[in-house]
C-alpha positions in Angstrom: 99.5 67.8 98.8 101.2 65.8 96.0 104.8 66.0 95.1 104.9 67.8 91.7 107.2 66.4 89.1 106.0 67.1 85.6 108.4 66.6 82.7 107.8 69.0 79.8 109.0 68.8 76.3 112.2 70.7 75.7 111.5 73.3 73.1 113.7 76.1 71.8 111.2 78.0 69.8 110.5 81.6 70.9 107.0 83.0 71.1 106.5 86.1 68.8 105.8 88.4 71.7 109.3 87.9 73.0 110.8 89.1 69.7 108.5 92.1 69.7 109.6 92.9 73.3 113.2 92.8 72.2 112.5 95.3 69.4 110.6 97.6 71.8 113.3 97.4 74.4 116.1 98.2 72.0 114.1 101.2 70.7 113.5 102.4 74.3 117.2 102.2 75.0 118.0 104.4 72.1 115.4 107.0 73.2 116.1 107.0 76.9 119.9 106.7 77.2 120.8 110.0 75.6 118.7 111.7 78.4 120.9 110.0 81.1 124.4 110.9 82.2 126.1 108.3 80.0 128.7 108.4 77.3 127.3 108.4 73.8 129.4 105.4 72.9 127.4 103.3 75.5 124.1 103.7 73.7 124.6 101.2 70.8 126.3 98.8 73.3 123.2 98.6 75.5 120.8 98.3 72.6 122.9 95.5 71.1 123.0 93.8 74.5 119.2 93.6 74.6 119.0 92.2 71.1 121.8 89.7 71.8 119.9 88.3 74.8 117.0 87.4 72.5 118.9 84.5 71.0 119.5 82.8 74.4 118.0 79.4 74.9 119.3 78.7 78.4 121.3 80.6 81.0 123.2 79.2 84.0 124.2 81.8 86.6 126.5 81.3 89.6 127.2 83.9 92.3 127.2 84.7 96.0 125.0 86.8 98.3 125.4 88.2 101.8 122.5 86.4 103.4 121.5 83.5 105.7 121.5 80.1 104.0 118.0 79.1 105.2 116.3 82.4 105.0 114.3 83.9 102.1 115.9 84.9 98.8 115.0 88.5 99.5 117.1 88.9 102.7 120.5 90.6 102.5 122.7 92.2 105.1 126.1 93.8 105.0 126.9 92.0 108.3 126.3 88.5 106.8 128.8 86.2 105.3 128.6 85.3 101.6 126.4 82.3 100.7 126.7 80.7 97.2 123.7 80.8 94.9 123.0 79.2 91.5 120.3 79.9 88.9 119.2 77.8 85.9 116.7 79.1 83.3 115.4 77.3 80.2 113.6 79.4 77.7 111.4 76.5 76.5 107.6 76.6 76.0 106.6 76.7 78.8 109.8 78.0 80.4 111.4 76.2 83.4 113.9 77.3 86.0 115.6 76.4 89.3 117.2 78.6 92.0 119.2 77.1 94.8 121.3 78.2 97.8 122.4 76.0 100.8 119.2 76.2 102.8 116.5 76.3 100.2 115.6 75.6 96.6 112.8 76.7 94.2 111.9 74.7 91.1 109.4 75.8 88.4 108.7 72.9 86.1 106.5 74.8 83.6 103.2 74.2 85.4 103.8 75.2 89.1 106.7 76.2 91.4 107.8 74.4 94.6 109.8 76.0 97.4 111.7 73.5 99.6 113.2 74.4 102.9 116.1 72.0 103.3 116.9 72.5 107.0 113.3 71.9 108.2 112.2 69.5 105.5 109.2 71.7 104.7 107.7 72.8 101.3 105.2 75.0 99.7 103.6 74.8 96.3 102.7 77.9 94.2 101.9 79.1 90.7 104.8 79.7 88.2 104.8 83.3 89.3 104.6 82.8 93.0 106.7 85.3 95.0 109.4 82.8 96.1 112.3 84.8 94.6 111.5 88.4 95.1 114.3 90.6 93.7 116.2 87.7 92.1 113.3 87.1 89.6 114.7 89.5 86.9 117.8 87.3 86.7 115.6 84.5 85.3 115.5 86.6 82.1 118.7 88.6 81.7 117.4 90.2 78.6 114.8 92.1 80.7 117.2 93.5 83.3 118.4 96.5 81.3 114.9 97.2 80.2 113.6 97.3 83.8 116.6 99.4 85.1 116.3 102.0 82.3 112.6 102.2 82.7 113.3 103.1 86.4 115.8 105.7 85.3 113.2 107.2 82.9 110.7 107.5 85.8 113.3 109.3 87.8 113.8 106.3 90.2 117.4 105.6 89.2 120.6 107.2 87.9 122.5 105.6 85.2 126.1 105.8 84.0 127.9 103.9 81.3 131.6 103.3 80.9 132.8 101.0 78.2 131.0 97.7 78.6 129.9 98.5 82.1 126.6 100.0 83.2 126.0 101.3 86.8 122.5 102.0 88.1 121.9 103.7 91.4 118.4 103.4 93.0 116.9 104.8 96.1 115.2 102.5 98.7 111.6 101.7 98.1 109.0 101.4 100.8 107.5 103.0 103.9 110.3 103.8 106.4 108.4 105.7 109.1 109.8 102.8 111.1 113.1 101.8 109.4 113.2 98.2 110.6 113.1 96.8 107.0 115.6 99.3 105.6 118.7 97.6 104.1 117.2 94.1 104.7 116.6 93.6 101.0 118.1 95.0 97.8 114.8 96.8 96.9 114.5 98.3 100.4 118.1 99.7 100.2 119.8 102.6 98.5 121.9 100.5 96.2 124.1 100.5 93.1 123.9 97.6 90.6 126.9 97.3 88.2 126.3 95.3 85.1 129.1 94.1 82.9 128.7 93.0 79.3 130.8 90.9 77.0 132.5 93.2 74.6 132.2 90.8 71.6 128.8 89.1 72.0 127.2 92.0 74.0 125.6 89.6 76.5 125.4 90.1 80.2 128.4 88.4 81.9 128.6 89.9 85.4 126.6 91.7 88.0 127.5 93.3 91.4 125.2 95.0 93.9 126.5 97.4 96.5 124.7 98.7 99.6 126.5 101.5 101.5 129.6 100.8 99.4 129.6 97.2 100.6 129.3 94.4 98.1 126.2 92.3 99.0 125.6 90.3 95.8 127.9 89.2 93.1 127.1 87.1 90.0 130.4 86.2 88.2 129.3 83.5 85.7 126.6 83.7 83.1 126.8 80.6 80.9 124.5 80.6 78.0 123.0 77.8 75.9 124.1 74.9 78.1 122.1 71.6 77.9 120.3 71.0 81.2 119.3 67.5 82.3 115.5 67.1 82.7 116.0 66.0 86.3 117.1 69.6 87.1 113.4 70.7 87.0 111.9 67.8 88.9 110.5 68.7 92.4 113.3 68.3 95.0 110.8 67.7 97.8 111.1 64.3 99.6 108.1 62.2 100.3 108.3 62.8 104.1 108.3 66.6 103.9 105.7 68.7 105.7 103.7 70.9 103.3 102.6 74.5 103.9 98.8 74.7 103.4 96.6 77.5 102.2 95.2 79.7 105.0 91.7 78.6 106.0 89.2 80.4 108.3 90.4 79.9 111.8 88.2 78.9 114.7 89.4 82.1 116.5 89.4 85.7 115.3 91.7 88.6 116.2 91.1 92.3 116.2 94.6 92.9 114.8 98.2 91.6 114.3 99.3 92.1 117.9 96.4 90.1 119.3 97.3 87.2 116.9 100.9 87.3 118.0 99.8 87.2 121.7 97.7 84.2 120.9 100.6 82.5 119.0 103.0 82.9 121.9 100.4 81.8 124.5 99.8 78.6 122.4 103.6 78.0 122.3 103.9 78.5 126.1 101.1 76.0 126.7 102.4 73.6 124.0 99.0 73.6 122.4 100.0 72.7 118.9 96.5 72.7 117.5 96.2 76.3 118.6 99.6 77.1 117.1 98.4 75.9 113.7 95.5 78.4 113.9 98.1 81.1 113.0 100.5 79.1 110.9 100.1 77.9 107.3 101.4 74.4 108.1 99.9 71.0 108.1 102.0 70.1 111.3 104.2 72.0 113.7 107.8 71.2 113.0 109.6 69.3 115.7 112.3 72.0 115.9 109.7 74.6 116.7 108.2 72.4 119.4 111.6 71.7 121.0 112.8 75.3 120.8 109.7 77.3 121.6 107.5 74.9 123.6 107.0 76.0 127.2 108.5 79.5 126.6 107.7 82.4 128.9 106.6 85.7 127.4 108.5 88.7 128.7 106.9 91.4 126.5 105.1 91.9 123.3 105.2 95.4 121.6 102.9 97.3 119.2 102.6 96.2 115.6 104.1 98.4 112.9 104.8 98.4 109.2 108.1 99.0 107.4 109.5 98.8 103.9 107.5 96.9 101.3 106.2 94.1 103.5 102.5 93.6 103.1 101.9 92.7 106.7 103.1 93.9 110.1 106.1 93.4 112.4 105.5 92.9 116.1 108.4 93.2 118.6 108.7 90.5 121.3 110.9 89.2 124.0 110.6 85.7 125.3 112.5 83.3 127.6 113.0 79.9 126.1 112.9 76.7 128.2 116.7 76.5 128.3 116.8 80.0 129.8 117.8 81.8 126.6 116.2 85.2 126.2 115.2 86.0 122.6 114.3 89.4 121.3 113.1 89.8 117.8 110.1 90.8 115.6 107.4 88.5 114.4 106.3 89.1 110.8 102.5 88.5 110.4 100.1 89.1 107.6 96.5 88.6 106.6 96.6 89.2 102.8 95.3 85.7 102.0 91.9 84.8 100.6 90.7 83.8 104.1 92.0 87.2 105.6 93.4 85.1 108.4 96.3 86.4 110.4 99.3 84.0 109.8 102.8 84.1 111.2 105.2 84.7 108.3 108.6 84.5 110.1 110.7 86.2 112.8 110.8 83.4 115.3 
């Protein structure tokens, strides 16, 4: 797979649909907010905020999240330390953006997006709307944040309160929690409160905090608007020697369900049969770190597959003894919602 690095012309013109969306959002705010438990003085503030955002050409956001540096952008946990995160968005035609934390970076150059895993030197290419960012995606367009939050309140999915230039939105966790494994592992899958702070003069968003169980898990303290970004910011960060994730292809083996696929995966790791391992991994090669850590392992137990939260696949509990004697207990994430309907390991090892 080629390293994507397409330079697009920097344009600041806005498509007409975006201006229409601003007008609709402002009107919706005026209609919805009086129905919510907010002070009447907050209504014009929020409507003005949506309109003020329409004039933004670029936004540069810095903050911190309680997560793991190398893990996906969705993961949060009250037990984790804070990790810095930075977001750049250019409202050009087509738009471009970049999101980065210590262990991974996503770049969308206007044509496609690339996710690069720094610690393992692996990468995956996707469409401009590939699900690499999960709940962070709305921050790529601050103008849409209030519109989305208030739409949720209108549907009864959130409670809103306004005080001065601050808006607090409380939402319930979304997902299937018959098994609560995924609860509180992402913002969306948590009961959480998002507190938005707006500039009193310009009415633009200038701060955001997210709390889960009264613990601060995400904080964005700087929103810098209309900076000039260097074109290199939106060039693919993937080095030439990186290993690329590939599309799932029909495997030479078939499985009756997710547990059977996980049994096969660990058996292949135990035998150090790397070709077999690739049957259930969307990778062109098996990373050396996986080989050294999991090669020759001994399976102690593999549990029954279950679903939890909003994850499209299944989680399968396991316990293994690694070659160095370490016993690891965790849950493999595995899914088959790809065009080939192939079971592929998605994480958890």
